[in-house]
MIKEBA-450852 format. One line per 2 residues: their letters; for each residue x, y, z of N, C-alpha, C, O. Coordinates in pm, 1 decimal, always signed. Layout:
<sites>
a = X Y Z X Y Z X Y Z X Y Z  ...
</sites>
This chain:
<sites>
me = -1518.1 +5830.3 -7214.6 -1551.4 +5690.0 -7188.1 -1421.8 +5612.7 -7165.4 -1330.3 +5612.1 -7247.6  -1419.3 +5547.1 -7048.6 -1298.0 +5473.6 -7012.7 -1303.0 +5332.7 -7067.3 -1409.6 +5271.8 -7076.1
tv = -1189.6 +5283.0 -7103.0 -1179.3 +5145.3 -7152.9 -1084.9 +5068.0 -7064.4 -989.2 +5123.6 -7010.5  -1112.1 +4937.9 -7049.2 -1028.5 +4849.9 -6968.1 -929.8 +4780.8 -7057.8 -968.7 +4711.7 -7152.0
pn = -800.6 +4798.6 -7029.4 -701.1 +4735.1 -7118.7 -707.0 +4584.8 -7110.6 -732.7 +4527.0 -7005.0  -683.3 +4524.1 -7221.6 -681.8 +4377.2 -7224.6 -560.5 +4324.5 -7150.0 -449.3 +4374.4 -7167.0
st = -583.3 +4220.9 -7065.4 -473.6 +4158.8 -6991.1 -419.9 +4041.6 -7071.0 -493.5 +3955.7 -7119.4  -288.9 +4042.3 -7082.1 -225.6 +3932.4 -7155.9 -172.1 +3824.5 -7064.1 -113.9 +3726.1 -7109.8
ap = -193.1 +3844.0 -6926.6 -141.8 +3744.2 -6830.5 -220.2 +3614.8 -6844.6 -342.4 +3616.1 -6859.3  -148.6 +3502.9 -6840.0 -219.1 +3373.4 -6853.5 -302.5 +3341.8 -6730.2 -266.7 +3379.0 -6618.4
ie = -409.6 +3275.7 -6750.8 -497.5 +3234.6 -6640.8 -448.5 +3101.8 -6585.3 -437.4 +3002.8 -6657.5  -418.3 +3101.5 -6450.3 -364.3 +2980.6 -6388.4 -475.5 +2881.8 -6358.2 -582.8 +2918.8 -6310.4
ap = -448.2 +2757.3 -6386.6 -545.8 +2652.7 -6356.9 -543.2 +2622.7 -6207.1 -436.6 +2629.4 -6145.8  -655.8 +2590.2 -6147.6 -659.3 +2558.2 -6003.2 -570.4 +2437.7 -5971.4 -563.9 +2340.1 -6046.1
ls = -500.4 +2449.6 -5854.0 -411.8 +2340.9 -5812.2 -492.4 +2219.5 -5770.9 -596.6 +2231.2 -5706.4  -444.2 +2105.7 -5807.8 -510.6 +1981.6 -5765.7 -457.4 +1941.3 -5628.9 -336.0 +1939.0 -5608.8
vt = -546.5 +1909.1 -5533.4 -509.9 +1871.9 -5397.0 -505.4 +1720.6 -5386.4 -602.0 +1651.3 -5418.2  -390.2 +1670.4 -5340.7 -374.9 +1526.1 -5324.5 -419.5 +1486.3 -5184.6 -360.9 +1532.7 -5086.8
rp = -519.1 +1403.8 -5172.2 -568.6 +1360.2 -5041.6 -483.8 +1243.9 -4988.3 -444.2 +1153.9 -5062.4  -457.1 +1249.4 -4854.8 -377.7 +1138.8 -4797.8 -455.4 +1008.1 -4802.2 -577.5 +1004.6 -4786.7
tl = -381.8 +903.4 -4823.2 -444.1 +771.0 -4829.2 -442.5 +707.4 -4691.0 -336.7 +697.6 -4628.8  -556.3 +664.8 -4642.9 -567.8 +601.6 -4512.1 -565.7 +450.5 -4529.1 -637.3 +393.6 -4611.5
hq = -480.5 +387.5 -4448.0 -470.4 +242.6 -4454.9 -523.9 +182.8 -4325.7 -482.5 +223.9 -4217.3  -610.9 +90.8 -4334.7 -664.8 +23.3 -4216.8 -562.4 -75.8 -4162.7 -506.8 -157.3 -4236.4
rg = -538.7 -66.3 -4029.4 -440.6 -154.2 -3967.3 -497.0 -295.3 -3958.1 -616.5 -316.0 -3937.0  -408.8 -389.4 -3974.3 -452.3 -527.9 -3968.3 -491.0 -571.0 -3828.3 -436.8 -520.9 -3729.8
yg = -584.4 -663.6 -3819.5 -629.9 -711.3 -3689.6 -517.3 -781.7 -3614.0 -509.2 -772.9 -3491.4  -431.3 -850.7 -3686.7 -321.6 -921.2 -3621.3 -228.9 -826.6 -3547.1 -184.7 -857.2 -3436.4
re = -198.6 -711.3 -3607.4 -110.2 -614.0 -3543.4 -178.0 -552.5 -3421.7 -113.7 -532.2 -3318.7  -307.0 -522.8 -3432.3 -379.5 -465.5 -3318.7 -381.7 -562.2 -3200.5 -363.9 -521.6 -3085.6
il = -403.3 -689.1 -3229.4 -404.6 -789.4 -3121.8 -268.1 -799.1 -3056.9 -258.0 -808.4 -2934.6  -161.5 -797.0 -3138.3 -24.9 -805.1 -3085.4 +5.8 -685.4 -2996.2 +61.5 -701.3 -2887.6
et = -30.6 -565.3 -3042.0 -3.5 -445.4 -2962.8 -83.6 -447.0 -2832.3 -34.2 -402.4 -2728.7  -206.0 -497.9 -2837.1 -286.9 -507.2 -2714.7 -223.9 -603.3 -2614.7 -221.7 -576.7 -2494.5
ii = -172.9 -715.2 -2665.4 -107.7 -813.1 -2577.6 +17.3 -752.2 -2514.0 +42.6 -771.9 -2395.2  +95.6 -678.1 -2593.1 +216.4 -614.7 -2540.5 +180.0 -511.7 -2433.3 +246.9 -502.7 -2330.3
li = +74.3 -434.2 -2457.5 +30.9 -333.3 -2360.8 -12.5 -398.5 -2230.0 +24.1 -352.0 -2122.0  -90.2 -505.8 -2239.4 -136.1 -575.7 -2119.4 -16.4 -632.3 -2042.5 -11.5 -624.9 -1919.7
aa = +80.6 -689.1 -2116.2 +199.0 -745.1 -2051.4 +279.8 -636.3 -1980.5 +331.8 -658.7 -1871.2  +290.3 -518.5 -2042.6 +365.2 -408.6 -1981.6 +297.2 -360.1 -1854.0 +363.2 -334.5 -1753.3
iy = +163.1 -347.6 -1859.2 +88.7 -304.8 -1740.2 +102.8 -407.8 -1628.5 +121.3 -372.3 -1512.1  +93.8 -534.8 -1664.8 +107.6 -642.3 -1565.6 +246.2 -638.7 -1500.6 +259.2 -657.2 -1379.5
al = +350.1 -614.6 -1582.7 +485.7 -608.6 -1529.0 +502.4 -491.0 -1433.2 +567.0 -504.1 -1329.2  +444.4 -376.1 -1468.0 +453.3 -259.4 -1381.0 +380.7 -282.8 -1248.8 +429.8 -245.1 -1142.5
vn = +263.4 -345.4 -1256.5 +188.0 -374.8 -1134.2 +266.8 -469.3 -1044.5 +269.4 -452.0 -922.7  +331.0 -568.9 -1104.6 +410.4 -664.2 -1025.8 +532.1 -598.1 -963.3 +573.5 -636.1 -853.8
la = +589.9 -500.0 -1031.1 +702.6 -428.2 -974.5 +660.2 -339.6 -858.2 +734.5 -323.5 -761.4  +540.5 -282.1 -868.0 +494.3 -187.6 -766.5 +423.9 -254.0 -649.9 +412.6 -194.4 -542.8
tv = +376.0 -376.9 -668.6 +299.4 -442.2 -563.0 +344.3 -586.7 -545.6 +414.5 -642.4 -630.0  +302.3 -645.7 -434.5 +327.0 -786.2 -407.9 +201.4 -843.1 -342.8 +133.1 -773.1 -268.0
rf = +170.6 -969.9 -370.7 +54.1 -1035.0 -310.1 +96.7 -1102.7 -180.9 +207.0 -1156.4 -170.3  +7.3 -1099.0 -83.1 +37.5 -1157.8 +47.4 -84.3 -1236.1 +93.9 -195.5 -1183.4 +96.2
iv = -63.1 -1362.1 +130.8 -170.1 -1447.2 +181.8 -162.1 -1449.7 +333.7 -58.8 -1484.2 +391.0  -271.4 -1413.0 +397.6 -275.0 -1409.0 +543.4 -276.0 -1551.0 +598.4 -353.9 -1635.7 +554.6
eg = -188.8 -1575.4 +694.6 -184.3 -1705.0 +762.0 -181.4 -1682.0 +913.1 -100.6 -1604.0 +963.4  -269.4 -1750.1 +983.6 -271.2 -1737.8 +1128.4 -371.2 -1633.6 +1177.2 -424.8 -1556.4 +1097.7
ps = -396.4 -1631.4 +1307.7 -500.8 -1546.1 +1364.8 -452.1 -1412.1 +1417.9 -529.6 -1341.2 +1482.1  -325.9 -1374.4 +1393.6 -268.9 -1258.4 +1463.0 -335.5 -1126.0 +1428.9 -327.0 -1032.0 +1507.9
me = -402.4 -1115.1 +1312.4 -465.4 -988.6 +1274.7 -617.2 -994.3 +1279.7 -683.6 -904.1 +1228.7  -673.5 -1098.4 +1339.9 -819.2 -1101.3 +1355.3 -863.1 -992.0 +1453.7 -792.3 -965.8 +1550.9
pt = -977.3 -928.3 +1430.6 -1079.1 -957.8 +1328.6 -1058.9 -884.4 +1196.2 -1143.2 -894.5 +1107.1  -948.8 -810.7 +1181.9 -927.2 -732.8 +1059.3 -905.8 -823.4 +939.5 -965.9 -802.2 +834.2
fh = -819.9 -925.3 +954.4 -793.6 -1021.8 +848.9 -803.8 -1163.1 +905.8 -783.4 -1186.6 +1024.9  -836.4 -1256.7 +815.5 -846.7 -1396.5 +854.9 -761.1 -1481.8 +761.5 -728.6 -1440.9 +650.1
tg = -726.0 -1599.4 +808.5 -642.5 -1691.2 +730.3 -702.6 -1717.6 +592.5 -822.8 -1741.1 +579.6  -618.0 -1713.6 +489.9 -661.4 -1741.3 +352.7 -696.6 -1617.8 +273.0 -707.4 -1625.9 +150.7
qv = -714.9 -1504.4 +336.6 -743.5 -1382.3 +262.6 -617.4 -1334.0 +191.5 -506.6 -1347.8 +243.2  -635.8 -1276.8 +71.7 -522.6 -1233.3 -9.9 -523.2 -1080.9 -18.7 -625.9 -1019.4 -47.4
lm = -407.5 -1021.7 +6.2 -393.3 -876.6 +8.4 -297.7 -830.7 -100.6 -206.2 -903.5 -139.2  -319.8 -708.9 -149.9 -225.2 -644.0 -239.2 -143.6 -545.1 -156.7 -198.9 -456.2 -92.0
is = -11.8 -561.5 -159.8 +78.0 -479.1 -80.6 +154.4 -385.2 -173.0 +215.8 -429.5 -270.1  +150.8 -255.0 -143.1 +221.5 -156.8 -226.0 +368.1 -148.0 -184.1 +399.0 -128.8 -66.5
rv = +457.6 -162.1 -281.3 +600.5 -145.3 -255.7 +644.2 +0.2 -261.6 +749.0 +35.5 -207.4  +564.7 +85.9 -327.1 +611.0 +221.5 -359.5 +561.7 +329.0 -263.1 +612.9 +440.9 -265.6
ny = +463.1 +297.8 -177.9 +407.0 +400.4 -90.2 +512.9 +473.0 -8.8 +509.7 +595.2 +5.4  +606.7 +395.6 +44.4 +704.0 +455.9 +135.0 +829.3 +505.1 +63.9 +929.4 +536.4 +128.4
lf = +823.9 +511.9 -69.7 +927.1 +583.7 -142.7 +901.8 +733.3 -134.2 +994.2 +813.2 -149.8  +776.6 +771.7 -109.4 +738.5 +912.6 -107.5 +685.4 +957.4 +29.0 +662.1 +1076.5 +49.8
st = +666.5 +865.0 +120.5 +615.2 +899.9 +253.0 +668.3 +797.7 +353.3 +742.6 +706.6 +316.6  +630.2 +813.1 +478.5 +672.0 +721.1 +584.0 +549.0 +657.8 +647.2 +440.3 +714.9 +639.3
pq = +563.3 +541.6 +709.7 +448.2 +476.4 +774.1 +384.4 +566.3 +879.8 +452.0 +641.6 +949.8  +252.8 +555.8 +888.6 +176.8 +633.4 +986.3 +106.1 +538.7 +1083.3 +78.7 +423.1 +1050.8
rg = +77.6 +589.8 +1201.5 +10.7 +508.3 +1300.9 -124.2 +457.1 +1249.0 -202.6 +532.0 +1190.7  -148.7 +329.1 +1271.5 -274.4 +269.9 +1228.1 -266.1 +198.5 +1095.3 -352.6 +116.4 +1064.7
qi = -164.4 +227.0 +1014.9 -149.7 +158.4 +887.2 -108.1 +13.5 +910.7 -42.7 -18.7 +1009.9  -147.3 -73.0 +817.5 -114.8 -215.6 +826.4 -4.2 -245.0 +726.1 -16.8 -214.3 +607.5
iv = +104.6 -305.0 +774.8 +227.2 -314.0 +698.0 +281.7 -456.4 +699.5 +271.5 -527.6 +799.4  +339.9 -496.2 +586.4 +410.7 -623.4 +575.9 +559.9 -593.2 +585.7 +609.7 -501.7 +520.2
fn = +630.6 -670.2 +667.3 +772.5 -642.8 +690.6 +844.5 -772.0 +727.3 +782.3 -873.2 +759.6  +977.2 -765.8 +721.2 +1061.3 -876.0 +766.4 +1103.6 -848.0 +910.5 +1163.6 -744.3 +939.0
ap = +1072.8 -938.7 +999.4 +1104.9 -919.3 +1139.9 +1255.3 -920.3 +1161.0 +1325.7 -995.5 +1093.5  +1306.7 -839.5 +1252.4 +1451.4 -837.5 +1277.1 +1501.0 -972.1 +1328.4 +1437.7 -1036.7 +1411.9
gn = +1617.0 -1012.2 +1275.2 +1676.8 -1137.4 +1317.6 +1629.0 -1259.4 +1242.9 +1686.7 -1367.1 +1257.9  +1524.3 -1245.3 +1162.1 +1474.1 -1360.4 +1086.3 +1559.3 -1386.0 +962.9 +1606.9 -1290.5 +901.5
pp = +1580.2 -1512.2 +924.4 +1654.7 -1542.7 +801.5 +1577.1 -1497.9 +678.5 +1455.8 -1478.0 +685.7  +1646.9 -1481.6 +563.7 +1581.2 -1431.0 +442.5 +1464.2 -1516.2 +394.8 +1370.5 -1463.9 +334.4
de = +1468.3 -1648.7 +421.5 +1361.7 -1734.9 +372.8 +1243.8 -1743.1 +468.3 +1148.5 -1816.7 +442.7  +1248.8 -1668.6 +578.0 +1138.0 -1667.6 +673.9 +1022.5 -1585.1 +617.3 +1045.9 -1475.8 +565.5
pp = +897.7 -1634.5 +625.6 +784.5 -1556.7 +574.3 +773.3 -1421.3 +645.0 +800.8 -1412.2 +764.6  +733.7 -1317.1 +573.3 +719.9 -1185.0 +635.7 +601.2 -1180.0 +730.7 +516.6 -1269.4 +731.7
yi = +596.6 -1073.8 +810.7 +489.5 -1051.9 +907.3 +395.9 -943.7 +855.4 +434.5 -859.6 +774.2  +271.6 -947.6 +904.1 +177.8 -838.9 +877.1 +122.0 -791.7 +1010.9 +62.5 -869.7 +1085.3
kr = +141.7 -663.2 +1041.0 +98.5 -605.9 +1168.6 +55.2 -461.2 +1147.8 +65.3 -406.4 +1038.0  +6.6 -401.1 +1256.3 -36.3 -261.6 +1252.9 +70.0 -172.6 +1317.1 +131.7 -209.7 +1416.9
vi = +90.4 -54.2 +1258.1 +185.3 +42.0 +1314.0 +127.1 +101.2 +1442.8 +17.2 +156.6 +1443.1  +203.0 +88.3 +1551.8 +160.3 +141.2 +1681.0 +247.2 +259.5 +1723.3 +195.6 +364.5 +1761.4
gl = +380.0 +241.9 +1716.4 +471.4 +347.9 +1757.7 +554.4 +399.2 +1642.8 +592.9 +322.8 +1554.3  +582.5 +530.1 +1643.3 +657.2 +596.0 +1535.8 +795.2 +638.2 +1585.1 +818.8 +641.9 +1705.8
pg = +887.3 +670.4 +1492.9 +1023.2 +708.9 +1532.8 +1023.9 +821.4 +1636.2 +951.2 +920.0 +1624.6  +1108.7 +803.1 +1738.0 +1123.0 +904.4 +1841.6 +1023.5 +893.7 +1956.1 +1037.5 +964.1 +2056.0
et = +923.5 +807.2 +1943.9 +820.7 +796.1 +2047.6 +860.6 +693.8 +2154.7 +946.7 +608.4 +2134.0  +795.3 +706.3 +2267.2 +810.3 +608.6 +2374.5 +683.1 +524.5 +2380.4 +574.0 +576.7 +2403.1
ve = +698.3 +395.2 +2359.8 +585.0 +303.1 +2365.6 +590.5 +230.1 +2499.3 +693.7 +174.4 +2536.9  +479.2 +231.2 +2569.6 +473.4 +167.4 +2700.6 +349.5 +80.0 +2711.5 +239.8 +120.4 +2673.0
ir = +368.3 -39.6 +2764.1 +254.3 -123.1 +2800.6 +243.1 -119.6 +2951.9 +335.2 -158.1 +3023.9  +127.6 -72.3 +2998.7 +105.0 -57.1 +3141.7 -35.3 -108.1 +3174.2 -134.6 -59.2 +3120.4
dt = -41.6 -205.8 +3261.7 -170.7 -264.8 +3299.6 -246.2 -313.0 +3175.7 -366.7 -291.3 +3163.6  -175.8 -377.6 +3085.1 -223.0 -437.6 +2959.7 -268.4 -335.5 +2855.5 -316.6 -375.3 +2749.4
kv = -254.8 -205.9 +2881.5 -293.0 -102.1 +2786.1 -168.4 -40.1 +2725.4 -61.0 -42.8 +2785.7  -183.1 +15.9 +2605.2 -70.7 +74.9 +2532.3 -71.4 +226.3 +2549.2 -175.1 +291.1 +2535.1
yi = +45.7 +281.7 +2579.5 +61.7 +426.4 +2595.4 +169.9 +475.1 +2500.4 +274.1 +411.2 +2485.6  +144.7 +589.6 +2435.4 +240.9 +654.7 +2348.1 +277.9 +788.8 +2410.2 +193.6 +877.5 +2423.8
ng = +404.1 +802.7 +2447.3 +450.2 +924.9 +2514.1 +361.6 +960.0 +2634.0 +330.6 +1076.7 +2658.0  +322.4 +858.2 +2707.4 +244.6 +878.8 +2828.6 +94.5 +889.6 +2808.4 +20.6 +898.7 +2906.4
ke = +46.6 +888.8 +2682.9 -97.0 +898.7 +2655.5 -150.8 +762.3 +2613.7 -91.7 +693.5 +2530.5  -264.4 +724.4 +2673.1 -322.4 +594.2 +2640.4 -374.3 +593.6 +2497.2 -440.0 +687.7 +2452.6
ln = -343.6 +486.3 +2426.7 -383.0 +473.4 +2287.3 -522.9 +413.3 +2277.9 -552.4 +312.0 +2341.2  -608.2 +476.7 +2198.5 -743.5 +426.9 +2174.0 -737.3 +324.8 +2061.6 -698.1 +358.3 +1949.8
ep = -775.9 +199.8 +2089.8 -760.2 +92.1 +1993.0 -890.7 +15.5 +1971.2 -909.7 -91.8 +2028.6  -980.4 +69.5 +1888.9 -1108.7 +1.9 +1864.6 -1097.4 -120.4 +1775.7 -1194.1 -195.6 +1763.4
yi = -981.9 -143.0 +1713.0 -965.7 -250.0 +1616.0 -922.6 -382.6 +1678.2 -926.0 -485.2 +1610.3  -881.8 -383.7 +1806.7 -828.6 -508.2 +1864.0 -939.7 -610.8 +1883.0 -1056.5 -576.3 +1900.6
ne = -900.3 -737.2 +1879.1 -995.8 -847.3 +1886.9 -1055.5 -860.6 +2026.8 -1175.3 -884.7 +2041.9  -970.8 -844.6 +2129.4 -1013.5 -858.1 +2268.1 -908.6 -794.1 +2357.5 -795.1 -775.1 +2313.6
pc = -942.4 -760.4 +2480.7 -842.1 -702.5 +2570.3 -724.2 -797.2 +2588.7 -740.1 -919.2 +2593.1  -606.8 -738.3 +2599.3 -486.0 -817.7 +2612.8 -475.6 -876.5 +2754.2 -504.5 -809.0 +2852.9
ea = -434.4 -1001.8 +2761.8 -416.2 -1066.4 +2890.9 -285.3 -1019.7 +2954.1 -191.0 -982.7 +2884.2  -281.1 -1022.0 +3085.8 -163.0 -973.2 +3157.4 -37.7 -1050.5 +3119.2 +70.3 -992.1 +3110.6
gr = -50.2 -1179.9 +3096.4 +65.6 -1261.1 +3059.4 +118.3 -1229.9 +2921.2 +236.4 -1251.3 +2893.7  +31.7 -1178.9 +2832.6 +72.2 -1146.2 +2695.8 +114.4 -1000.3 +2683.7 +183.6 -964.2 +2588.5
cp = +74.6 -916.7 +2777.2 +107.7 -774.0 +2773.8 +167.3 -729.8 +2907.8 +107.9 -647.2 +2977.0  +282.8 -783.1 +2944.8 +345.1 -739.7 +3070.3 +392.6 -594.9 +3060.6 +417.9 -543.8 +2951.5
nr = +404.4 -530.3 +3174.9 +450.3 -391.9 +3177.4 +592.0 -381.5 +3121.0 +683.3 -451.2 +3165.4  +608.5 -292.5 +3021.8 +739.3 -275.0 +2961.0 +740.2 -145.8 +2879.4 +635.0 -96.9 +2838.2
tw = +859.2 -91.1 +2856.4 +873.4 +34.5 +2782.5 +977.7 +19.0 +2672.8 +1081.0 -44.9 +2692.8  +950.0 +78.3 +2555.8 +1043.3 +80.4 +2443.4 +1064.0 +225.0 +2399.2 +967.4 +298.9 +2380.7
ql = +1188.3 +264.7 +2382.5 +1219.6 +397.3 +2328.7 +1262.6 +380.5 +2183.6 +1363.6 +315.7 +2155.9  +1186.8 +438.5 +2091.0 +1213.1 +421.2 +1948.4 +1312.6 +525.7 +1899.4 +1301.8 +643.8 +1932.5
gn = +1409.3 +480.7 +1820.4 +1507.0 +571.2 +1760.7 +1464.6 +614.9 +1621.9 +1349.8 +595.4 +1581.9  +1558.0 +674.2 +1548.7 +1529.5 +717.5 +1411.1 +1500.2 +596.9 +1322.9 +1569.3 +495.2 +1330.0
de = +1396.9 +609.3 +1239.7 +1358.2 +503.7 +1145.1 +1318.1 +374.4 +1214.1 +1328.2 +267.4 +1154.1  +1273.2 +381.6 +1338.1 +1229.0 +262.6 +1410.3 +1078.6 +269.7 +1436.8 +1024.3 +374.6 +1471.2
yf = +1013.1 +154.0 +1419.5 +868.2 +145.8 +1434.3 +832.6 +30.0 +1527.2 +906.0 -68.0 +1539.7  +717.7 +45.2 +1591.4 +667.8 -58.1 +1683.1 +539.1 -114.0 +1624.2 +444.8 -39.4 +1597.8
fm = +535.3 -246.4 +1603.4 +420.9 -311.7 +1540.1 +352.8 -406.6 +1639.4 +418.1 -468.8 +1723.3  +220.1 -415.9 +1627.4 +144.7 -512.8 +1706.7 +31.0 -569.0 +1622.4 -22.4 -501.1 +1534.7
gd = -5.1 -693.8 +1650.1 -119.1 -753.8 +1583.2 -249.2 -710.3 +1649.6 -250.2 -672.9 +1766.8  -357.7 -715.3 +1575.0 -488.1 -676.9 +1630.5 -541.5 -781.7 +1727.4 -623.8 -751.2 +1813.7
nr = -495.1 -903.8 +1712.9 -535.9 -1011.4 +1803.6 -423.3 -1029.6 +1905.8 -342.0 -1121.4 +1894.5  -419.8 -941.4 +2004.8 -305.4 -928.2 +2094.4 -267.6 -1057.0 +2166.9 -149.9 -1080.1 +2194.5
nh = -364.2 -1139.1 +2197.2 -335.4 -1261.0 +2272.4 -284.1 -1374.5 +2183.5 -248.3 -1481.0 +2233.7  -280.4 -1352.6 +2053.0 -234.7 -1456.9 +1959.5 -147.7 -1394.4 +1850.8 -165.0 -1423.5 +1732.5
ss = -54.6 -1308.7 +1891.0 +28.9 -1239.2 +1793.1 +173.1 -1232.5 +1841.2 +200.4 -1197.5 +1956.1  +265.1 -1266.8 +1750.9 +407.4 -1245.5 +1774.6 +444.4 -1115.8 +1704.3 +439.1 -1108.0 +1581.5
ds = +481.9 -1014.0 +1780.9 +507.2 -882.7 +1722.8 +621.0 -813.8 +1796.3 +707.4 -880.6 +1853.2  +622.3 -679.5 +1795.9 +733.1 -606.7 +1856.1 +748.3 -631.7 +2005.4 +853.5 -603.0 +2062.5
ra = +645.2 -684.6 +2069.0 +661.0 -723.6 +2208.9 +763.5 -835.6 +2222.2 +828.7 -848.7 +2325.8  +777.5 -916.5 +2117.2 +869.3 -1030.8 +2119.9 +1002.4 -999.9 +2052.6 +1107.9 -1028.0 +2109.5
fg = +999.4 -941.5 +1930.4 +1123.8 -921.6 +1855.8 +1172.2 -777.7 +1854.6 +1274.4 -748.3 +1792.7  +1101.7 -687.2 +1921.4 +1148.3 -550.0 +1933.7 +1108.2 -459.5 +1818.5 +1022.2 -493.1 +1737.1
vv = +1172.5 -344.9 +1814.1 +1138.3 -243.8 +1713.5 +1187.8 -288.7 +1575.9 +1275.5 -374.4 +1564.4  +1129.5 -229.1 +1472.2 +1161.0 -265.7 +1333.4 +1206.1 -140.9 +1259.0 +1139.1 -37.8 +1263.5
kl = +1319.2 -150.2 +1190.9 +1368.9 -37.4 +1113.4 +1294.9 -27.5 +979.6 +1245.4 -127.2 +927.1  +1288.7 +92.4 +926.6 +1216.2 +117.3 +801.9 +1270.0 +32.6 +687.7 +1194.2 -6.0 +598.7
er = +1399.7 +3.0 +688.5 +1460.2 -73.4 +579.4 +1405.5 -215.9 +569.6 +1424.1 -281.8 +467.3  +1339.4 -263.6 +673.1 +1283.8 -399.1 +673.0 +1136.6 -400.8 +630.1 +1075.5 -507.3 +621.0
vi = +1081.4 -284.7 +604.4 +941.7 -274.7 +561.5 +930.0 -309.5 +414.4 +1004.4 -257.1 +331.5  +836.0 -398.7 +381.5 +810.3 -437.4 +242.6 +709.4 -344.2 +178.2 +730.0 -298.8 +65.6
ge = +600.3 -315.1 +248.2 +500.4 -224.9 +192.0 +374.8 -220.0 +274.8 +361.3 -290.0 +375.2  +282.7 -136.0 +231.1 +156.2 -114.4 +301.4 +44.3 -196.2 +238.0 +35.7 -206.0 +115.6
al = -40.2 -254.4 +320.4 -156.8 -327.2 +270.6 -258.4 -227.6 +215.4 -303.0 -137.4 +286.4  -294.6 -244.7 +87.9 -386.9 -150.8 +22.6 -524.5 -210.8 -2.8 -627.0 -149.6 +27.4
vr = -525.3 -331.9 -59.1 -651.9 -391.6 -104.1 -658.4 -537.2 -59.0 -560.8 -611.5 -69.2  -774.9 -575.8 -9.2 -803.6 -717.4 +16.1 -894.4 -762.2 -97.3 -1006.7 -713.5 -110.1
yw = -845.8 -856.0 -180.7 -922.8 -889.7 -300.3 -963.8 -1036.1 -309.2 -1025.7 -1076.6 -407.6  -930.6 -1115.9 -209.0 -976.4 -1254.0 -210.4 -1001.8 -1301.3 -68.1 -922.1 -1273.8 +21.6
pp = -1113.3 -1372.7 -46.4 -1219.5 -1409.2 -141.3 -1302.7 -1287.7 -183.0 -1303.1 -1185.8 -114.0  -1373.2 -1298.9 -296.2 -1443.0 -1181.8 -351.9 -1540.9 -1116.2 -256.2 -1558.6 -994.5 -261.9
qv = -1604.7 -1191.7 -169.0 -1707.2 -1133.2 -82.4 -1650.0 -1039.3 +23.5 -1724.9 -965.1 +87.0  -1516.3 -1041.8 +43.5 -1456.6 -951.3 +142.6 -1369.3 -846.6 +74.1 -1288.0 -781.3 +139.4
wg = -1385.8 -830.1 -58.2 -1304.8 -732.9 -131.2 -1324.2 -594.4 -72.8 -1435.0 -556.7 -34.7  -1214.6 -518.6 -66.2 -1226.1 -381.1 -20.6 -1091.0 -315.8 +0.5 -987.7 -382.4 +6.0
iv = -1094.1 -182.8 +12.3 -974.5 -105.3 +41.7 -941.2 -122.7 +189.1 -1029.3 -114.4 +274.7  -814.1 -146.7 +218.4 -773.9 -166.9 +358.1 -766.4 -32.5 +429.1 -847.4 -4.0 +517.3
gt = -668.7 +51.0 +390.7 -658.0 +184.8 +447.6 -647.1 +184.6 +599.5 -608.8 +84.6 +660.3  -681.1 +297.4 +659.2 -679.7 +312.0 +804.7 -814.3 +364.5 +853.1 -821.2 +435.9 +953.1
tr = -921.8 +329.0 +781.6 -1052.5 +386.5 +812.7 -1104.1 +343.4 +949.5 -1190.0 +410.2 +1007.2  -1052.4 +232.3 +1002.1 -1100.5 +185.6 +1130.7 -1026.2 +252.8 +1245.5 -1056.7 +228.5 +1362.3
yp = -930.1 +336.0 +1213.1 -853.2 +403.0 +1315.7 -916.1 +539.6 +1345.1 -951.6 +610.5 +1250.9  -931.1 +578.7 +1470.3 -995.9 +706.8 +1503.1 -913.1 +826.9 +1459.8 -790.8 +818.4 +1448.3
dn = -980.7 +938.8 +1435.8 -909.6 +1061.8 +1399.6 -814.4 +1102.8 +1511.3 -700.7 +1142.4 +1485.7  -861.3 +1093.2 +1633.8 -776.4 +1120.3 +1748.9 -743.3 +987.5 +1814.8 -830.6 +928.8 +1878.8
pf = -620.3 +937.7 +1801.8 -590.2 +802.2 +1849.1 -573.5 +788.8 +1999.7 -556.2 +677.8 +2050.1  -578.2 +899.3 +2071.7 -551.6 +893.3 +2213.9 -678.7 +910.2 +2297.2 -769.0 +986.2 +2262.5
vq = -681.9 +837.2 +2406.8 -794.0 +848.1 +2499.2 -784.1 +980.4 +2572.8 -678.5 +1015.2 +2625.6  -894.0 +1053.8 +2576.1 -894.5 +1184.1 +2644.4 -921.3 +1167.7 +2793.2 -925.2 +1266.6 +2866.4
</sites>
């Protein structure tokens, strides 16, 4: 018959677990942090964008006087303007306090822009322009050719007969571009993304 020897080892008492104490944050601190967060977001938005109020008929029917647009400053830090995009820029030769212009990109660097018989041609191909307000008059669109260099763009308003654009002041260098029109947010009934949705997939007449 086997016997179990008596153990003289002491029996350890179970360890007591200390639970962490949770403290509820005060409402005053939460409100302060929320205000700081909102201010930081507002500051970032202001750094990345600028508001622009449309004045004059040069971009009708796309935009009308009094409409407010949000212009992105950062789009062209990572890309370059594309045909059909609507851009705010400082016209060449204008003083710093002169209001900027808003027009549509027509010609890109290295291209040849030609106005022939009141129609626009890019490298000899007629440009399809469904966004213009009305056909251009001969007096406003005389026959002429522009050869664009590096970082040079050709801009025109959608209301060709009532627009001062590259036909008057020439090509515009990228360094004078402020940003791309992204959102029209005032008045509320015309709110929407600007984009280039009104521009055809194939911009040239076949």
